[in-house]
C-alpha positions in Angstrom: 9.4 -6.2 -0.7 7.1 -4.4 -2.4 10.4 -3.3 -4.9 12.6 -6.3 -5.4 10.1 -8.6 -3.9 9.9 -11.2 -2.9 6.4 -9.9 -3.1 4.7 -13.3 -1.8 6.1 -12.1 1.7 4.4 -8.5 1.5 1.0 -9.8 3.4 3.0 -11.7 6.0 3.9 -7.3 7.5 0.1 -8.0 7.7 -2.4 -9.0 10.9 -5.1 -11.7 9.8 -7.7 -9.5 10.2 -6.2 -6.3 8.4 -7.8 -3.3 6.8 -5.5 -1.7 3.4 -6.7 0.8 1.6 -5.5 3.0 -1.7 -7.5 5.6 -1.7 -8.0 9.2 -3.2 -7.5 12.1 -0.6 -11.0 14.0 -0.8 -12.3 10.6 -0.4 -10.7 9.8 2.7 -10.9 13.4 4.3 -14.9 13.4 3.3 -15.3 10.0 5.2 -16.2 8.0 2.1 -14.9 4.4 1.7 -14.6 4.3 -2.2 -11.1 3.2 -2.7 -8.9 1.9 -6.3 -7.8 -1.1 -4.2 -9.6 -2.6 -0.1 -8.1 -5.1 1.1 -10.1 -6.4 4.7 -8.1 -9.8 5.8 -4.4 -10.8 4.8 -6.2 -13.5 2.7 -7.2 -10.6 0.6 -3.9 -9.5 0.4 -2.2 -12.8 -0.9 -4.9 -12.8 -3.1 -4.0 -9.3 -4.5 -0.4 -10.7 -4.6 -1.3 -14.1 -6.8 -3.2 -11.5 -8.9 -0.2 -9.9 -9.6 2.2 -12.9 -10.1 -0.4 -15.7 -12.1 -3.1 -13.6 -13.2 -2.7 -10.4 -14.8 -0.9 -9.6 -18.2 1.0 -6.4 -18.2 4.2 -5.0 -19.8 7.5 -6.1 -17.5 8.1 -2.8 -14.9 10.1 -2.0 -12.2 8.3 -0.3 -9.4 10.4 1.8 -6.7 8.8 3.2 -3.2 10.1 6.2 -1.9 9.2 6.6 2.0 9.6 9.8 3.7 9.2 11.8 7.0 8.1 9.0 8.9 6.2 9.8 12.3 5.4 8.2 15.3 2.4 9.7 16.4 1.2 7.9 19.6 -0.1 5.0 20.8 -3.9 4.0 21.6 -5.2 0.8 22.2 -2.3 -0.9 22.1 -1.6 0.6 18.6 0.9 1.9 17.5 -0.5 5.2 15.2 2.6 6.3 12.6 2.3 8.5 9.0 5.2 8.9 6.0 5.0 10.4 2.9 5.6 8.2 -0.4 6.4 8.5 -3.7 6.1 5.2 -6.7 8.2 5.4 -9.4 7.7 3.0 -12.2 9.6 2.4 -15.0 9.1 0.6 -18.3 11.9 -0.6 -20.3 11.4 1.1 -23.3 10.2 4.9 -21.2 11.5 6.9 -19.2 10.7 6.8 -15.2 7.2 8.1 -14.1 5.5 9.1 -10.8 2.7 5.9 -11.1 1.5 7.8 -7.4 2.5 10.0 -4.1 0.8 10.3 -1.0 0.5 9.5 2.4 0.8 6.2 4.4 -1.6 6.6 7.8 -0.6 3.3 9.8 -1.6 1.3 12.4 0.6 -1.4 14.0 0.0 -4.0 16.5 1.8 -6.5 18.0 0.9 -9.8 16.6 2.4 -13.3 17.5 5.3 -11.6 18.4 5.8 -9.6 16.0 5.2 -5.9 14.9 2.7 -6.0 11.8 -0.2 -3.5 10.0 -3.4 -4.1 11.5 -4.7 -1.1 8.7 -3.0 0.7 6.6 -4.3 3.4 4.3 -2.3 4.5 1.8 -4.1 8.3 0.9 -2.7 9.2 -2.7 -3.2 13.4 -3.5 -4.4 13.4 -6.6 -7.6 11.7 -8.1 -6.4 10.6 -11.3 -4.5 7.8 -11.2 -3.0 5.5 -14.1 -5.1 3.1 -16.5 -4.6 0.8 -13.5 -2.8 0.1 -10.3 -1.0 -3.1 -10.6 1.3 -3.3 -7.6 0.2 -2.3 -4.1 0.9 1.4 -2.8 
């Protein structure tokens, strides 16, 4: 959904009372809450999608998420904990592809209304440097 859409369906992968953050590794490891993108409900994720689609002005681009080394770490209190590595490649029409972001996902997944959904998703990126803007979710 994040690569070829429909992006509008992406928030449906999350519980209503979810938590989503794109955060630098050093902040996450230090327990600091400062993130470059932080959403505390599905409604906030829907607002993010709306802003990408309707209000933000940016050059057309293609985004590819490459997800590897997916691991289920265990289950605790009805939450399945998992992790995976990710790399996001961005291609603008008149430029070579470039790595936009890379790091790891730290997820907590639970059964919600008959479907498994993300209760919590941290996108912990490795570098403290990011491009001028992160438009799409990680």
